C-alpha positions in Angstrom: 16.0 -7.1 5.7 13.6 -8.5 3.1 11.0 -6.2 1.5 8.1 -6.8 -0.8 5.5 -4.5 -2.4 2.1 -5.5 -3.6 -0.5 -3.0 -5.1 -3.9 -2.9 -6.7 -4.2 -0.1 -9.2 -7.4 0.6 -11.3 -6.2 4.0 -12.7 -2.5 3.9 -12.1 -2.3 5.9 -8.9 -1.5 3.0 -6.7 1.1 1.7 -9.2 2.8 5.1 -9.2 3.0 5.0 -5.4 4.3 1.5 -5.4 7.0 2.4 -8.0 8.1 5.2 -5.6 8.3 2.8 -2.7 10.3 0.4 -4.8 12.9 3.1 -5.6 13.5 3.8 -1.9 13.2 0.1 -0.7 15.2 -1.2 -3.6 12.7 -3.8 -4.7 10.3 -4.3 -7.6 6.7 -3.9 -6.9 4.1 -6.4 -8.2 0.4 -6.4 -8.4 -1.7 -8.4 -5.9 -2.1 -10.9 -8.8 1.4 -12.1 -7.8 1.3 -14.2 -4.7 3.8 -13.5 -1.9 6.5 -16.2 -2.1 8.5 -17.0 1.0 8.8 -14.7 4.0 9.5 -11.0 4.2 10.3 -8.6 7.0 8.2 -5.8 5.5 5.4 -5.9 3.1 4.1 -2.7 1.6 0.4 -2.8 0.5 -0.7 0.0 -1.7 -4.4 0.6 -2.8 -6.8 3.3 -3.5 -10.5 3.6 -2.8 -13.0 3.2 -5.6 -16.8 3.7 -4.9 -16.0 3.7 -1.1 -14.1 0.5 -0.9 -10.8 -1.2 -1.4 -10.9 -3.5 -4.4 -11.8 -7.1 -3.7 -8.6 -8.4 -5.2 -6.5 -6.6 -2.5 -8.8 -7.9 0.2 -8.4 -11.4 -1.1 -4.7 -11.0 -1.3 -4.7 -10.0 2.4 -6.9 -12.9 3.3 -4.4 -15.3 1.7 -1.5 -14.0 3.7 -0.3 -16.1 6.7 1.1 -14.4 9.8 4.3 -16.3 9.6 5.0 -14.9 6.1 5.3 -11.3 7.1 7.1 -9.4 9.9 5.0 -6.3 9.5 2.8 -4.7 6.9 3.0 -1.1 5.9 -0.1 0.4 4.5 -0.2 3.1 1.7 -3.3 4.5 0.1 -4.9 7.3 -1.8 -8.4 8.5 -2.1 -10.3 11.5 -3.5 -13.0 11.5 -0.9 -12.4 9.0 2.0 -10.2 10.3 4.7 -8.6 7.0 5.8 -8.2 4.8 2.7 -6.1 2.2 4.6 -8.7 1.4 7.3 -10.3 -1.4 5.5 -7.0 -3.1 4.7 -5.7 -2.7 8.3 -8.9 -4.3 9.6 -8.6 -7.3 7.2 -4.9 -7.8 8.3 -5.7 -7.6 11.9 -8.5 -10.1 11.6 -5.9 -12.5 10.0 -3.5 -12.0 12.9 -1.0 -10.1 10.8 1.1 -7.3 12.4 0.6 -3.9 10.9 2.6 -0.7 11.4 0.8 1.9 13.3 2.0 4.6 10.9 0.6 4.5 7.4 0.9 6.8 4.3 -2.2 8.4 2.7 -2.5 11.0 0.1 -5.1 12.4 -2.2 -6.0 10.5 -5.3 -7.7 12.0 -8.3 -11.2 11.3 -9.3 -12.0 13.2 -12.4 -11.6 16.9 -11.6 -11.5 16.2 -7.9 -7.8 16.4 -6.7 -6.8 16.2 -10.5 -3.1 15.3 -10.8 -2.8 13.5 -7.5 -0.8 11.7 -6.4 1.6 14.5 -7.5 5.3 15.0 -7.2 4.9 16.5 -3.7 2.9 13.4 -2.6 5.7 11.1 -4.0 8.4 13.1 -2.3 6.6 12.8 1.1 6.0 9.1 0.4 9.7 8.5 -0.3 10.6 10.2 3.1 8.0 8.0 4.8 9.4 4.8 3.3 13.0 5.9 4.1 12.0 6.3 7.7 10.5 2.8 7.8 13.4 1.2 6.0 15.8 2.8 8.5 14.1 1.4 11.6 
């Protein structure tokens, strides 16, 4: 099974999550500035919410994906205020005809003093269990 990880990280939270995914999936994450080359069975996309939206670079990366490149996409996100930080990514993927896992992983992300320290070690441990369950399917 081939796996890839792409992330957009403004403050390092999403990169931290992507690194944890990489440890379990045994692959090196890359930013969305790195195009997806070839085809993959599973693509993890990791992003946070800033000012109520997913960064435009992540959305552009999604719009450049072709359905034949990806078996399924797994969404991972963090946010200090928004309850579902993966919703915008899911909608963009579905508009492009790209299959998305129903299950997604979300956790708190810090925004100044709000949820300071998140994603924390507990968040990372739960993420690793989530990824292991996906990789084991």
